[in-house]
VOTOR-775380 format. One record per residue (C-alpha): residue in three letters; x, y, z. Coordinates in nm, 2 decimals. Layout:
BEGIN
NODE type x y z
NODE Ala X Y Z .
...
END
This chain:
BEGIN
NODE type x y z
NODE Unk -5.97 -9.98 6.77 .
NODE Unk -5.70 -9.76 6.61 .
NODE Unk -5.57 -9.86 6.27 .
NODE Unk -5.20 -9.80 6.24 .
NODE Unk -4.95 -9.80 5.96 .
NODE Unk -4.58 -9.69 5.98 .
NODE Unk -4.67 -9.32 5.95 .
NODE Unk -5.04 -9.29 5.99 .
NODE Unk -5.32 -9.35 6.24 .
NODE Unk -5.69 -9.38 6.19 .
NODE Unk -5.87 -9.27 6.50 .
NODE Unk -6.19 -9.45 6.61 .
NODE Unk -6.32 -9.21 6.89 .
NODE Unk -6.38 -9.40 7.21 .
NODE Unk -6.14 -9.67 7.12 .
NODE Unk -5.81 -9.50 7.07 .
NODE Unk -5.53 -9.70 7.24 .
NODE Unk -5.26 -9.59 7.47 .
NODE Unk -5.01 -9.70 7.22 .
NODE Unk -5.16 -9.48 6.96 .
NODE Unk -5.16 -9.18 7.20 .
NODE Unk -4.79 -9.25 7.27 .
NODE Unk -4.72 -9.25 6.90 .
NODE Unk -4.89 -8.92 6.85 .
NODE Unk -4.69 -8.77 7.13 .
NODE Unk -4.36 -8.92 7.02 .
NODE Unk -4.35 -8.78 6.66 .
NODE Unk -4.57 -8.62 6.40 .
NODE Unk -4.80 -8.88 6.24 .
NODE Unk -5.07 -8.84 5.98 .
NODE Unk -5.41 -8.87 6.16 .
NODE Unk -5.74 -8.95 6.01 .
NODE Unk -6.09 -9.01 6.15 .
NODE Unk -6.28 -9.34 6.12 .
NODE Unk -6.56 -9.27 5.87 .
NODE Unk -6.82 -9.40 6.12 .
NODE Unk -6.77 -9.10 6.34 .
NODE Unk -6.91 -8.85 6.09 .
NODE Unk -7.27 -8.97 6.11 .
NODE Unk -7.27 -8.93 6.49 .
NODE Unk -7.14 -8.57 6.46 .
NODE Unk -7.40 -8.49 6.20 .
NODE Unk -7.68 -8.62 6.42 .
NODE Unk -7.58 -8.41 6.72 .
NODE Unk -7.53 -8.11 6.50 .
NODE Unk -7.89 -8.16 6.36 .
NODE Unk -8.02 -8.17 6.72 .
NODE Unk -7.85 -7.83 6.80 .
NODE Unk -7.99 -7.68 6.48 .
NODE Unk -8.34 -7.80 6.56 .
NODE Unk -8.32 -7.64 6.91 .
NODE Unk -8.22 -7.31 6.75 .
NODE Unk -8.49 -7.33 6.48 .
NODE Unk -8.76 -7.40 6.74 .
NODE Unk -8.62 -7.12 6.97 .
NODE Unk -8.59 -7.35 7.27 .
NODE Unk -8.38 -7.22 7.55 .
NODE Unk -8.09 -7.46 7.62 .
NODE Unk -7.77 -7.39 7.81 .
NODE Unk -7.47 -7.35 7.59 .
NODE Unk -7.66 -7.31 7.27 .
NODE Unk -7.85 -6.99 7.31 .
NODE Unk -7.77 -6.88 7.67 .
NODE Unk -7.48 -6.72 7.85 .
NODE Unk -7.22 -6.92 8.04 .
NODE Unk -7.13 -7.01 8.39 .
NODE Unk -7.31 -6.76 8.63 .
NODE Unk -7.48 -6.61 8.32 .
NODE Unk -7.64 -6.95 8.22 .
NODE Unk -8.00 -6.81 8.26 .
NODE Unk -7.94 -6.52 8.02 .
NODE Unk -8.11 -6.59 7.68 .
NODE Unk -7.92 -6.47 7.37 .
NODE Unk -8.11 -6.35 7.07 .
NODE Unk -8.09 -6.57 6.76 .
NODE Unk -7.90 -6.30 6.55 .
NODE Unk -7.63 -6.28 6.81 .
NODE Unk -7.55 -6.65 6.85 .
NODE Unk -7.24 -6.64 6.63 .
NODE Unk -7.12 -6.33 6.82 .
NODE Unk -7.18 -6.52 7.15 .
NODE Unk -6.95 -6.81 7.04 .
NODE Unk -6.68 -6.58 6.91 .
NODE Unk -6.68 -6.36 7.22 .
NODE Unk -6.66 -6.67 7.44 .
NODE Unk -6.34 -6.78 7.27 .
NODE Unk -6.19 -6.44 7.28 .
NODE Unk -6.28 -6.36 7.64 .
NODE Unk -6.14 -6.69 7.76 .
NODE Unk -5.81 -6.68 7.59 .
NODE Unk -5.63 -6.52 7.89 .
NODE Unk -5.37 -6.79 7.96 .
NODE Unk -5.02 -6.69 8.08 .
NODE Unk -4.68 -6.84 8.10 .
NODE Unk -4.45 -7.02 7.85 .
NODE Unk -4.61 -7.19 7.56 .
NODE Unk -4.68 -7.57 7.59 .
NODE Unk -4.43 -7.79 7.41 .
NODE Unk -4.51 -7.90 7.05 .
NODE Unk -4.55 -8.27 7.14 .
NODE Unk -4.81 -8.18 7.40 .
NODE Unk -5.00 -7.95 7.17 .
NODE Unk -5.00 -8.22 6.90 .
NODE Unk -5.16 -8.45 7.15 .
NODE Unk -5.41 -8.19 7.26 .
NODE Unk -5.52 -8.14 6.90 .
NODE Unk -5.57 -8.52 6.86 .
NODE Unk -5.75 -8.57 7.19 .
NODE Unk -5.98 -8.27 7.12 .
NODE Unk -6.07 -8.42 6.79 .
NODE Unk -6.13 -8.76 6.94 .
NODE Unk -6.36 -8.61 7.21 .
NODE Unk -6.56 -8.40 6.97 .
NODE Unk -6.59 -8.69 6.72 .
NODE Unk -6.77 -8.90 6.98 .
NODE Unk -7.09 -8.72 6.85 .
NODE Unk -7.21 -8.56 7.18 .
NODE Unk -7.10 -8.20 7.11 .
NODE Unk -7.32 -8.07 6.83 .
NODE Unk -7.02 -7.95 6.63 .
NODE Unk -6.96 -7.96 6.26 .
NODE Unk -6.73 -8.24 6.14 .
NODE Unk -6.54 -7.98 5.94 .
NODE Unk -6.40 -7.84 6.26 .
NODE Unk -6.28 -8.18 6.37 .
NODE Unk -6.12 -8.21 6.03 .
NODE Unk -5.95 -7.88 6.08 .
NODE Unk -5.80 -7.99 6.41 .
NODE Unk -5.65 -8.30 6.25 .
NODE Unk -5.53 -8.10 5.95 .
NODE Unk -5.34 -7.87 6.19 .
NODE Unk -5.18 -8.17 6.35 .
NODE Unk -5.09 -8.33 6.02 .
NODE Unk -4.94 -8.01 5.88 .
NODE Unk -4.74 -7.94 6.20 .
NODE Unk -4.95 -7.62 6.26 .
NODE Unk -4.96 -7.60 6.63 .
NODE Unk -5.15 -7.33 6.83 .
NODE Unk -4.95 -7.13 7.07 .
NODE Unk -5.11 -7.23 7.41 .
NODE Unk -4.99 -7.07 7.73 .
NODE Unk -4.92 -7.33 7.99 .
NODE Unk -5.09 -7.16 8.29 .
NODE Unk -5.45 -7.05 8.35 .
NODE Unk -5.66 -7.36 8.39 .
NODE Unk -5.80 -7.50 8.72 .
NODE Unk -5.91 -7.83 8.55 .
NODE Unk -6.28 -7.78 8.58 .
NODE Unk -6.54 -7.64 8.34 .
NODE Unk -6.28 -7.78 8.10 .
NODE Unk -5.93 -7.65 8.04 .
NODE Unk -6.10 -7.32 7.94 .
NODE Unk -5.81 -7.07 7.89 .
NODE Unk -5.57 -7.30 7.71 .
NODE Unk -5.84 -7.45 7.49 .
NODE Unk -5.96 -7.10 7.41 .
NODE Unk -5.61 -7.03 7.27 .
NODE Unk -5.64 -7.33 7.05 .
NODE Unk -5.99 -7.23 6.94 .
NODE Unk -5.86 -6.88 6.86 .
NODE Unk -5.66 -7.02 6.57 .
NODE Unk -5.97 -7.18 6.42 .
NODE Unk -6.14 -6.84 6.40 .
NODE Unk -5.83 -6.67 6.26 .
NODE Unk -5.72 -6.51 6.59 .
NODE Unk -5.43 -6.59 6.82 .
NODE Unk -5.11 -6.75 6.71 .
NODE Unk -4.97 -7.08 6.59 .
NODE Unk -4.64 -7.23 6.50 .
NODE Unk -4.62 -7.33 6.14 .
NODE Unk -4.32 -7.57 6.11 .
NODE Unk -4.17 -7.39 6.41 .
NODE Unk -4.23 -7.03 6.30 .
NODE Unk -4.49 -6.83 6.50 .
NODE Unk -4.76 -6.67 6.27 .
NODE Unk -5.10 -6.53 6.32 .
NODE Unk -5.40 -6.75 6.35 .
NODE Unk -5.53 -6.63 6.01 .
NODE Unk -5.20 -6.72 5.84 .
NODE Unk -5.20 -7.05 6.01 .
NODE Unk -5.54 -7.13 5.87 .
NODE Unk -5.43 -7.02 5.53 .
NODE Unk -5.14 -7.26 5.55 .
NODE Unk -5.37 -7.56 5.57 .
NODE Unk -5.60 -7.42 5.30 .
NODE Unk -5.89 -7.31 5.52 .
NODE Unk -6.07 -6.99 5.59 .
NODE Unk -6.13 -6.90 5.96 .
NODE Unk -6.45 -7.05 6.09 .
NODE Unk -6.75 -6.85 6.20 .
NODE Unk -6.86 -7.06 6.49 .
NODE Unk -7.22 -7.18 6.51 .
NODE Unk -7.44 -7.24 6.82 .
NODE Unk -7.25 -7.43 7.09 .
NODE Unk -6.93 -7.48 6.88 .
NODE Unk -6.72 -7.23 7.08 .
NODE Unk -6.83 -7.39 7.40 .
NODE Unk -6.76 -7.74 7.27 .
NODE Unk -6.41 -7.64 7.18 .
NODE Unk -6.34 -7.48 7.52 .
NODE Unk -6.51 -7.74 7.74 .
NODE Unk -6.30 -8.06 7.80 .
NODE Unk -6.01 -8.20 7.98 .
NODE Unk -5.78 -8.24 7.68 .
NODE Unk -5.50 -8.01 7.81 .
NODE Unk -5.49 -8.17 8.15 .
NODE Unk -5.51 -8.52 8.00 .
NODE Unk -5.24 -8.46 7.74 .
NODE Unk -5.00 -8.31 8.00 .
NODE Unk -5.06 -8.61 8.23 .
NODE Unk -5.00 -8.85 7.94 .
NODE Unk -4.67 -8.68 7.87 .
NODE Unk -4.58 -8.72 8.23 .
NODE Unk -4.68 -9.09 8.22 .
NODE Unk -4.47 -9.15 7.91 .
NODE Unk -4.17 -8.99 8.08 .
NODE Unk -4.23 -9.19 8.39 .
NODE Unk -4.23 -9.51 8.19 .
NODE Unk -3.88 -9.43 8.06 .
NODE Unk -3.76 -9.34 8.41 .
NODE Unk -3.91 -9.66 8.55 .
NODE Unk -3.73 -9.88 8.29 .
NODE Unk -3.39 -9.70 8.35 .
NODE Unk -3.42 -9.73 8.73 .
NODE Unk -3.50 -10.10 8.71 .
NODE Unk -3.19 -10.17 8.50 .
NODE Unk -2.98 -9.94 8.73 .
NODE Unk -3.11 -10.14 9.03 .
NODE Unk -2.99 -10.46 8.88 .
NODE Unk -2.65 -10.31 8.80 .
NODE Unk -2.62 -10.19 9.16 .
NODE Unk -2.70 -10.53 9.29 .
NODE Unk -2.42 -10.67 9.07 .
NODE Unk -2.18 -10.40 9.18 .
NODE Unk -2.21 -10.49 9.55 .
NODE Unk -2.23 -10.86 9.48 .
NODE Unk -2.57 -10.87 9.64 .
NODE Unk -2.80 -11.16 9.70 .
NODE Unk -3.04 -11.27 9.43 .
NODE Unk -3.25 -11.48 9.67 .
NODE Unk -3.49 -11.20 9.76 .
NODE Unk -3.61 -11.21 9.40 .
NODE Unk -3.72 -11.57 9.42 .
NODE Unk -4.06 -11.60 9.26 .
NODE Unk -4.21 -11.78 9.55 .
NODE Unk -4.16 -11.48 9.78 .
NODE Unk -4.36 -11.25 9.55 .
NODE Unk -4.63 -11.49 9.47 .
NODE Unk -4.69 -11.54 9.84 .
NODE Unk -4.78 -11.17 9.86 .
NODE Unk -4.97 -11.16 9.53 .
NODE Unk -4.92 -10.80 9.42 .
NODE Unk -4.91 -10.80 9.04 .
NODE Unk -4.65 -10.52 9.00 .
NODE Unk -4.42 -10.67 9.26 .
NODE Unk -4.44 -11.01 9.08 .
NODE Unk -4.37 -10.85 8.75 .
NODE Unk -4.07 -10.65 8.87 .
NODE Unk -3.92 -10.96 9.05 .
NODE Unk -3.95 -11.15 8.72 .
NODE Unk -3.79 -10.87 8.53 .
NODE Unk -3.50 -10.86 8.77 .
NODE Unk -3.45 -11.23 8.74 .
NODE Unk -3.45 -11.20 8.36 .
NODE Unk -3.20 -10.92 8.36 .
NODE Unk -2.97 -11.11 8.59 .
NODE Unk -3.01 -11.44 8.41 .
NODE Unk -2.67 -11.58 8.32 .
NODE Unk -2.48 -11.33 8.52 .
NODE Unk -2.11 -11.42 8.58 .
NODE Unk -2.10 -11.19 8.88 .
NODE Unk -2.39 -11.37 9.05 .
NODE Unk -2.22 -11.71 9.01 .
NODE Unk -1.88 -11.57 9.13 .
NODE Unk -1.98 -11.55 9.50 .
NODE Unk -2.22 -11.84 9.57 .
NODE Unk -2.11 -11.89 9.94 .
NODE Unk -2.05 -11.53 10.04 .
NODE Unk -2.31 -11.55 10.32 .
NODE Unk -2.48 -11.23 10.21 .
NODE Unk -2.84 -11.25 10.32 .
NODE Unk -2.98 -10.91 10.42 .
NODE Unk -2.89 -10.64 10.16 .
NODE Unk -3.01 -10.29 10.23 .
NODE Unk -3.37 -10.22 10.13 .
NODE Unk -3.28 -10.02 9.83 .
NODE Unk -3.15 -10.34 9.68 .
NODE Unk -3.35 -10.61 9.85 .
NODE Unk -3.69 -10.44 9.82 .
NODE Unk -3.67 -10.33 9.45 .
NODE Unk -3.97 -10.56 9.36 .
NODE Unk -4.18 -10.42 9.65 .
NODE Unk -4.11 -10.06 9.59 .
NODE Unk -4.08 -10.06 9.21 .
NODE Unk -4.37 -10.30 9.18 .
NODE Unk -4.60 -10.06 9.37 .
NODE Unk -4.49 -9.78 9.14 .
NODE Unk -4.56 -10.00 8.84 .
NODE Unk -4.91 -10.08 8.96 .
NODE Unk -4.98 -9.71 9.00 .
NODE Unk -4.85 -9.63 8.66 .
NODE Unk -5.07 -9.90 8.51 .
NODE Unk -5.37 -9.75 8.69 .
NODE Unk -5.28 -9.40 8.56 .
NODE Unk -5.25 -9.54 8.21 .
NODE Unk -5.60 -9.70 8.23 .
NODE Unk -5.76 -9.38 8.36 .
NODE Unk -5.58 -9.15 8.10 .
NODE Unk -5.67 -9.38 7.81 .
NODE Unk -6.04 -9.36 7.91 .
NODE Unk -6.02 -8.98 7.95 .
NODE Unk -5.84 -8.93 7.62 .
NODE Unk -6.14 -9.10 7.45 .
NODE Unk -6.41 -8.93 7.67 .
NODE Unk -6.68 -8.69 7.58 .
NODE Unk -6.59 -8.42 7.84 .
NODE Unk -6.80 -8.14 7.69 .
NODE Unk -7.11 -7.98 7.85 .
NODE Unk -7.39 -8.00 7.78 .
NODE Unk -7.39 -8.33 7.60 .
NODE Unk -7.62 -8.41 7.30 .
NODE Unk -7.77 -8.76 7.29 .
NODE Unk -7.91 -8.96 7.00 .
NODE Unk -8.27 -8.93 7.12 .
NODE Unk -8.25 -8.55 7.10 .
NODE Unk -8.18 -8.48 7.47 .
NODE Unk -7.93 -8.21 7.56 .
NODE Unk -7.82 -8.26 7.92 .
NODE Unk -7.60 -8.04 8.14 .
NODE Unk -7.36 -8.24 8.36 .
NODE Unk -7.00 -8.22 8.48 .
NODE Unk -6.78 -8.43 8.25 .
NODE Unk -6.55 -8.13 8.22 .
NODE Unk -6.44 -8.18 8.58 .
NODE Unk -6.09 -8.33 8.56 .
NODE Unk -6.08 -8.50 8.90 .
NODE Unk -5.98 -8.84 8.76 .
NODE Unk -5.69 -8.67 8.58 .
NODE Unk -5.59 -8.48 8.89 .
NODE Unk -5.58 -8.79 9.10 .
NODE Unk -5.36 -8.99 8.86 .
NODE Unk -5.13 -8.69 8.80 .
NODE Unk -5.07 -8.70 9.17 .
NODE Unk -5.02 -9.08 9.16 .
NODE Unk -4.76 -9.04 8.88 .
NODE Unk -4.58 -8.78 9.08 .
NODE Unk -4.57 -9.00 9.38 .
NODE Unk -4.44 -9.29 9.18 .
NODE Unk -4.17 -9.09 9.02 .
NODE Unk -4.06 -8.94 9.35 .
NODE Unk -4.03 -9.29 9.50 .
NODE Unk -3.84 -9.42 9.20 .
NODE Unk -3.60 -9.13 9.25 .
NODE Unk -3.58 -9.18 9.62 .
NODE Unk -3.48 -9.55 9.60 .
NODE Unk -3.24 -9.47 9.32 .
NODE Unk -3.07 -9.20 9.53 .
NODE Unk -3.03 -9.45 9.82 .
NODE Unk -2.86 -9.70 9.59 .
NODE Unk -2.62 -9.44 9.47 .
NODE Unk -2.54 -9.35 9.83 .
NODE Unk -2.49 -9.72 9.91 .
NODE Unk -2.25 -9.76 9.62 .
NODE Unk -2.03 -9.48 9.76 .
NODE Unk -2.02 -9.62 10.11 .
NODE Unk -1.73 -9.87 10.14 .
NODE Unk -1.88 -10.01 10.46 .
NODE Unk -2.19 -10.13 10.28 .
NODE Unk -2.08 -10.18 9.92 .
NODE Unk -1.73 -10.33 9.97 .
NODE Unk -1.62 -10.09 9.69 .
NODE Unk -1.37 -9.80 9.71 .
NODE Unk -1.50 -9.49 9.89 .
NODE Unk -1.69 -9.27 9.65 .
NODE Unk -1.59 -9.51 9.37 .
NODE Unk -1.24 -9.37 9.33 .
NODE Unk -0.91 -9.54 9.40 .
NODE Unk -0.71 -9.23 9.47 .
NODE Unk -0.95 -9.09 9.73 .
NODE Unk -0.86 -8.77 9.91 .
NODE Unk -0.68 -8.62 9.61 .
NODE Unk -1.00 -8.71 9.41 .
NODE Unk -1.35 -8.68 9.55 .
NODE Unk -1.49 -8.93 9.31 .
NODE Unk -1.87 -8.94 9.30 .
NODE Unk -1.91 -8.76 9.63 .
NODE Unk -2.09 -8.46 9.50 .
NODE Unk -2.28 -8.66 9.24 .
NODE Unk -2.46 -8.81 9.54 .
NODE Unk -2.52 -8.46 9.68 .
NODE Unk -2.68 -8.36 9.35 .
NODE Unk -2.89 -8.68 9.36 .
NODE Unk -3.00 -8.60 9.71 .
NODE Unk -3.10 -8.25 9.61 .
NODE Unk -3.30 -8.38 9.31 .
NODE Unk -3.47 -8.65 9.52 .
NODE Unk -3.57 -8.38 9.78 .
NODE Unk -3.71 -8.16 9.50 .
NODE Unk -3.91 -8.46 9.36 .
NODE Unk -4.06 -8.51 9.71 .
NODE Unk -4.17 -8.15 9.72 .
NODE Unk -4.32 -8.17 9.37 .
NODE Unk -4.51 -8.49 9.48 .
NODE Unk -4.73 -8.30 9.72 .
NODE Unk -5.08 -8.35 9.59 .
NODE Unk -5.23 -8.09 9.37 .
NODE Unk -5.58 -8.24 9.37 .
NODE Unk -5.65 -8.11 9.72 .
NODE Unk -5.60 -7.75 9.64 .
NODE Unk -5.94 -7.65 9.51 .
NODE Unk -6.03 -7.28 9.49 .
NODE Unk -6.38 -7.17 9.38 .
NODE Unk -6.42 -6.97 9.05 .
NODE Unk -6.70 -6.80 8.85 .
NODE Unk -6.86 -6.62 9.14 .
NODE Unk -6.89 -6.96 9.33 .
NODE Unk -7.09 -7.12 9.05 .
NODE Unk -6.78 -7.34 8.99 .
NODE Unk -6.72 -7.40 9.36 .
NODE Unk -6.50 -7.71 9.34 .
NODE Unk -6.22 -7.75 9.09 .
NODE Unk -5.96 -8.03 9.03 .
NODE Unk -5.63 -7.84 8.97 .
NODE Unk -5.56 -8.12 8.73 .
NODE Unk -5.38 -7.90 8.48 .
NODE Unk -5.11 -7.79 8.72 .
NODE Unk -5.09 -8.14 8.87 .
NODE Unk -5.02 -8.28 8.53 .
NODE Unk -4.80 -7.99 8.41 .
NODE Unk -4.56 -8.02 8.71 .
NODE Unk -4.48 -8.38 8.59 .
NODE Unk -4.27 -8.23 8.31 .
END
């Protein structure tokens, strides 16, 4: 559960709601951590320290990384190992991610680490939240992650600020990482065993970008639904295709919900009652099939929301530390769930755009709409909305190109140790 006031949120890792994530993305809000999370973090930190003290060899704690996982690192070089990991991986490129996305990345990174499976000091999680609360936002290049082994390059740029390197925006002004840390009253961290790896591993960049895409898609969906109803009214279309019995006979939840929304939006319409015996039965699909098309989009957006809410709360580090002292290497950093739903969001948005463009074309065609050609009375001298539809067609076609799936474009990395990747980060980023 996430406790919320007008301007603050208390995050309970593993139980942060989609509404809370939407609030963090929408505007700066003061974030704090549920006190129960600290004991879990301290326990996993103690496990890591015990492994170091006993000189056990455990991946990510006192070994190299990726293809170098079997290389043991001497005790006196463990801090150097973690620092070098962060610096060597901060090789992203492209424009910096938007502030609202970075704010969400800071929050989801804190949520993930605070699950207590990463062996990281609570003070580092506190620092992530302090940055978000003070509007101190790491400069994170948008490109460079393949969405597996974690969002390594972009998260390295975030971690750089914690160690006094890299850059951050402090209330909109770009400053050095060291100055950014001073602005929140902290000295740069000297990372302990596993802490650099814990900061870099994880799907928080892909997930935050996909959440941003989802939130945008929600707004697009709502606007398109209202526009569809206005279009039906403009052509004096039939409301009979929205009869609840039709949609209940099929049983698709999204379709039923959209048909109900259309009926609610048209309830009491004077235009609807102005043509009761017009004989209009078979409107074009872009009008008649709004529940079927938009309902399918709604179902897919709901699925994406469920997956992304789970992922935003997930422990996606590697290896993971468990309460019995086990430290187990796995693959929770692989962002395939995010990659799939990013593709699904793209498909839904493209279909919303496609059916919207078809309605615009319908409105401009006097043979179908019964309205003046191109919605202009003095046609010929004036072109009306002729080229607006051309622009809409161009945008709809561009959407269709962008909807090509990203999740099928795996390329191996790290000398084939990481031989299948999700490409979730691009898949999510293209949604913006």
